C-alpha atoms as an extended CHARMM CRD file, in Angstrom:
* protein
*
        74  EXT
         1         1  UNK       CA              0.2070000000        0.1410000000       -0.4210000000  PROA      1               0.0000000000
         2         2  UNK       CA              0.8680000000        3.6980000000       -1.0420000000  PROA      2               0.0000000000
         3         3  UNK       CA              2.1150000000        5.9400000000        1.9550000000  PROA      3               0.0000000000
         4         4  UNK       CA             -0.2660000000        9.6270000000        3.1450000000  PROA      4               0.0000000000
         5         5  UNK       CA              0.8550000000       12.4270000000        4.9410000000  PROA      5               0.0000000000
         6         6  UNK       CA             -2.1560000000       13.5770000000        6.8360000000  PROA      6               0.0000000000
         7         7  UNK       CA             -2.0780000000       16.9890000000        5.8990000000  PROA      7               0.0000000000
         8         8  UNK       CA             -3.8310000000       18.0860000000        9.8990000000  PROA      8               0.0000000000
         9         9  UNK       CA             -1.1880000000       17.0120000000       11.1900000000  PROA      9               0.0000000000
        10        10  UNK       CA              1.9330000000       17.6510000000        8.8500000000  PROA      10              0.0000000000
        11        11  UNK       CA              3.7940000000       20.8360000000        9.3930000000  PROA      11              0.0000000000
        12        12  UNK       CA              5.6510000000       21.6270000000        6.2670000000  PROA      12              0.0000000000
        13        13  UNK       CA              8.9760000000       20.7750000000        7.6820000000  PROA      13              0.0000000000
        14        14  UNK       CA             10.3530000000       18.8240000000        4.5920000000  PROA      14              0.0000000000
        15        15  UNK       CA             11.7890000000       16.0970000000        6.1740000000  PROA      15              0.0000000000
        16        16  UNK       CA             10.1850000000       14.3470000000        4.0350000000  PROA      16              0.0000000000
        17        17  UNK       CA             10.6900000000       14.9640000000        1.1850000000  PROA      17              0.0000000000
        18        18  UNK       CA             14.4550000000       14.3870000000        1.0240000000  PROA      18              0.0000000000
        19        19  UNK       CA             14.1700000000       11.5680000000        2.4740000000  PROA      19              0.0000000000
        20        20  UNK       CA             11.8700000000        9.5990000000       -0.7830000000  PROA      20              0.0000000000
        21        21  UNK       CA             14.1650000000        7.5660000000       -2.7190000000  PROA      21              0.0000000000
        22        22  UNK       CA             11.1840000000        7.9430000000       -5.0080000000  PROA      22              0.0000000000
        23        23  UNK       CA             10.6240000000       11.3850000000       -5.2320000000  PROA      23              0.0000000000
        24        24  UNK       CA              6.8800000000       10.8870000000       -4.4800000000  PROA      24              0.0000000000
        25        25  UNK       CA              6.6540000000       13.5970000000       -2.1670000000  PROA      25              0.0000000000
        26        26  UNK       CA              5.6510000000       17.1690000000       -3.3330000000  PROA      26              0.0000000000
        27        27  UNK       CA              4.6330000000       19.9860000000       -1.7240000000  PROA      27              0.0000000000
        28        28  UNK       CA              0.9580000000       21.5840000000       -2.3720000000  PROA      28              0.0000000000
        29        29  UNK       CA             -0.6480000000       24.0940000000       -0.1000000000  PROA      29              0.0000000000
        30        30  UNK       CA              1.1820000000       23.8770000000        2.3780000000  PROA      30              0.0000000000
        31        31  UNK       CA              1.0050000000       20.5040000000        3.5340000000  PROA      31              0.0000000000
        32        32  UNK       CA              2.9110000000       17.6210000000        1.7130000000  PROA      32              0.0000000000
        33        33  UNK       CA              1.9290000000       14.9860000000       -0.0770000000  PROA      33              0.0000000000
        34        34  UNK       CA              2.7220000000       11.4260000000       -1.1870000000  PROA      34              0.0000000000
        35        35  UNK       CA              2.1100000000       10.6370000000       -4.9950000000  PROA      35              0.0000000000
        36        36  UNK       CA              0.6790000000        6.9390000000       -4.7180000000  PROA      36              0.0000000000
        37        37  UNK       CA              1.9910000000        5.6180000000       -8.6360000000  PROA      37              0.0000000000
        38        38  UNK       CA              5.8180000000        6.9750000000       -7.5170000000  PROA      38              0.0000000000
        39        39  UNK       CA              4.6040000000        5.8840000000       -3.6970000000  PROA      39              0.0000000000
        40        40  UNK       CA              6.6670000000        2.2410000000       -3.0320000000  PROA      40              0.0000000000
        41        41  UNK       CA              7.1490000000        1.8390000000        0.5770000000  PROA      41              0.0000000000
        42        42  UNK       CA             10.6260000000        2.4330000000        0.5110000000  PROA      42              0.0000000000
        43        43  UNK       CA             11.1920000000       -1.0840000000       -0.8340000000  PROA      43              0.0000000000
        44        44  UNK       CA             14.3310000000       -1.6390000000       -2.0630000000  PROA      44              0.0000000000
        45        45  UNK       CA             15.7720000000        1.2610000000       -1.0060000000  PROA      45              0.0000000000
        46        46  UNK       CA             15.0850000000        1.7450000000        3.1950000000  PROA      46              0.0000000000
        47        47  UNK       CA             13.6240000000       -1.0980000000        5.2260000000  PROA      47              0.0000000000
        48        48  UNK       CA             11.1240000000        0.7500000000        6.6080000000  PROA      48              0.0000000000
        49        49  UNK       CA              8.9050000000        3.7590000000        4.6330000000  PROA      49              0.0000000000
        50        50  UNK       CA             11.5150000000        6.6770000000        5.8630000000  PROA      50              0.0000000000
        51        51  UNK       CA              8.9400000000        9.0940000000        5.2680000000  PROA      51              0.0000000000
        52        52  UNK       CA              7.3680000000        7.7880000000        8.8430000000  PROA      52              0.0000000000
        53        53  UNK       CA             10.5190000000        7.2670000000       10.0300000000  PROA      53              0.0000000000
        54        54  UNK       CA             11.6040000000       11.4030000000        9.7570000000  PROA      54              0.0000000000
        55        55  UNK       CA              8.9300000000       12.9530000000       10.1850000000  PROA      55              0.0000000000
        56        56  UNK       CA              8.6120000000       13.9600000000       13.8750000000  PROA      56              0.0000000000
        57        57  UNK       CA              4.6730000000       14.3110000000       14.0380000000  PROA      57              0.0000000000
        58        58  UNK       CA              3.9080000000       10.7700000000       14.5770000000  PROA      58              0.0000000000
        59        59  UNK       CA              1.7420000000        9.0410000000       13.0330000000  PROA      59              0.0000000000
        60        60  UNK       CA              1.4540000000       11.1020000000       10.7070000000  PROA      60              0.0000000000
        61        61  UNK       CA              2.8590000000        9.4690000000        7.7970000000  PROA      61              0.0000000000
        62        62  UNK       CA              0.5810000000        6.4010000000        6.8310000000  PROA      62              0.0000000000
        63        63  UNK       CA             -0.4850000000        3.6040000000        4.7800000000  PROA      63              0.0000000000
        64        64  UNK       CA             -3.3040000000        4.8520000000        2.1480000000  PROA      64              0.0000000000
        65        65  UNK       CA             -5.5860000000        1.1700000000        2.3700000000  PROA      65              0.0000000000
        66        66  UNK       CA             -7.4930000000        3.4130000000       -0.9240000000  PROA      66              0.0000000000
        67        67  UNK       CA             -3.6810000000        1.3210000000       -2.8910000000  PROA      67              0.0000000000
        68        68  UNK       CA             -3.3070000000       -1.6570000000       -3.1710000000  PROA      68              0.0000000000
        69        69  UNK       CA              0.6690000000       -3.1730000000       -1.3130000000  PROA      69              0.0000000000
        70        70  UNK       CA              3.2260000000       -2.3710000000       -3.6340000000  PROA      70              0.0000000000
        71        71  UNK       CA              4.7920000000       -5.4540000000       -5.9450000000  PROA      71              0.0000000000
        72        72  UNK       CA              7.9640000000       -4.9470000000       -7.1250000000  PROA      72              0.0000000000
        73        73  UNK       CA              8.3700000000       -6.0100000000      -10.5060000000  PROA      73              0.0000000000
        74        74  UNK       CA              9.6920000000       -9.0080000000      -11.4810000000  PROA      74              0.0000000000
């Protein structure tokens, strides 16, 4: 599943943007958002999703159940 950023909790600190290996995070209207088409949950890059690891606000970067789990290409 792709991750999403809960906009009401985002402090716009930008810590997540630089950590994303897929450049899936960008700023929109003062908060950061994750493009689910680019999010791979950091699979193949890191053991844990980096957006959630570096975010200073707990449970701001969370799994988005609206999208299926990422599958690496065979």
